[in-house]
N, C-alpha and C positions, 0 to 999 in steps of 0.2 A: 504494500500500500504506500502511496506517495505521501510525502509530508503534508501536502496541501489537503489531500483527502482525510488524513488523520486529524488535521486542524478542523476541517468542516464537520467531521463526525463528533469531535469533542464539543464544538460549538452547538451542534444540534442537540446533543445530550444535555448540555447545560440549559438550553432553551426549553426542552421538554421537562426538565426537572423544575425549572422556574414556573412553568405553566401548571405543573401538577400540584404545586403547593396550594393549600387552602387559603382562601381570602381571609383577611383579618376579621375578627368578630365585629358585628355591627351593634350600635346601641339598640336597646329593646324599647319599643313603644309601650307606654303605660297610660291607661285612661280610666277615669271615673265619669261615666255619663251623668250620674246623679249629681256629682259636685261640679260638673262642667269644667274639668281639668284634664289636660293631656300634656305629657312630656316624654322625652326619650331618656331612659336611664343609661348612663355611661357603662361601658363594659367593666365588669368586676364589681359593680354596685348592686347590692341586694335591696329590692323594693318591698315595702310592706306598709299597709295602712296602720295608723296609730290613733290613739286617743290622746288629746292634749287639752289642758285647761284653756278655755276661751275659744277653742276651735270647734266648729260644727263638723268639720271634716279635716283630716290631716293624713299626709302620706310622707314617708321618709325613704330615701335611698342612702345606704351607708356602705362604706368600705372599711371594714374593721371598726374598732371602737372610737377612733379619733377623727374620722372623715365623714361628714354628713351633708345631705341635701334635703331640705324639708319644704313642704308647702302646707300652709294653714289657711283654711277658708273660715271666716267668721263674719258676723254682722258688722256693719260699720262701727268703729270704736270711738265713742265720744272723747276718750282721753287722748286720741290722736286727731286733733282738729285739722282736717285737710281743707285748705281754702283755695280760692282761685289764684291767689298770689303765691308763686313758687317759693319765694324767699321765706314768707311767713309760714307756709306749710312745712318747709324743710326745718325751720327753727322749732316748730311744734314736734316734728318727728324726732329731732335730736334730743329735745327735752324728754320725750317719752322713753327713748333709748337710755338716757342717763338715769332717769328716775325709776322706771319700771323694770328695765332689763339690766340695769347696773353696767351699762356700756361705758367704756372709757374713750373720751375724745372722739365722738362720732363725727363723721363727715356726711354730707347729704347733697345730692345733685339730682336734677331731673334725669330720668332714664326711661327704659322701656322693659316690658315683659311681653314678649310676642309683639302684638301690634297695639298693646295698651300702654298708656302713660303710667309711669311709676316713679317713686322716690327711691333712689339708689343710695344706700348708705354703706359705710365701712366703719367698723369699730372692733375693739377688743374688750374682753371682760374676763374677770377671774372667777373660776368655778372650783368647788371642792368635789373631788371624786368620792367614790364609795368608801375609801379608806381615810378620808379627811385631808388628803393631800391637795394643796392649792395648785391648780393648773390654769393655763391661759387659753382662751378660745378666740380665734381670729374669725370675724364674721363679715360676709357680704350679704346685706339684707335689703330686699326689695319690698316696698309697700305699694300695693297696686289697688287703688280705689276702682271698683267695678260696680256694675248695676246692683245696688242693694247689698253689696258685700265688700269686705276688705280681704284681699288675698296677700299673704305674706310668703315670700319665697326667700329661703336662706340657704347659703352655702357656707360651711364652717369647717375649721380644722382646730384640733386641740393639741397642745404641746405642753411640755414641762415649764416653758417660759415663753416670752414674747417671740424670741427668735425662732424657736422650734415650731411654734404654732404657725407663724408666718411662712416659714420654710416649707412645712407640710402643705399649706394652702398653695403656695407658689408651685410646688412640684406637681400638684393636681389641678392647677388652674384651668388647663384645657378641658378636662372632663367636667369640672364644676361649672365653668362658663357655658359649655355646650348644653348641659342640662338646663341651666338658667335661661339660655336663649331659646331653648326648644319648648318652653312652657306656653301653652295656649289656654286661654280662659274664655268661656262663652257665657 
């Protein structure tokens, strides 16, 4: 066999091997018709409906104990006064985060959840785990005022300190943001 034919056979074998590989796993769609919520769970995240105080409906996608994506549907909340003025509404949302959620230095900007307007916030907070150890949670939290309801979408990472929490969040930013951007509310 000539050197040229050997190279062509090797190239053909490589191409066949590449074609034979399975495609990467795709995000899985998840929907609750009753709640009017749909999103695509990132690969490796386990989805389950949950019950949470203040939520008429809640769903969570998690990857291990320290990485979570959550959607909470509740009636409009009077303690979060959302107004026509974005600045005032963001100030109200930040105040709610500081007082009710014990968030540290929240930021707030206008954003989107699917095709709906949202208030997009970032903050950290300290939590105690089941053993009493204080840990830090880094949170991206969307407040979405929708027809007759408030939808809260959160993506968070928990670490032993600020740096670890933020690093875990950053390592999984693509998956978390893909889930956040895939949320559809009707």
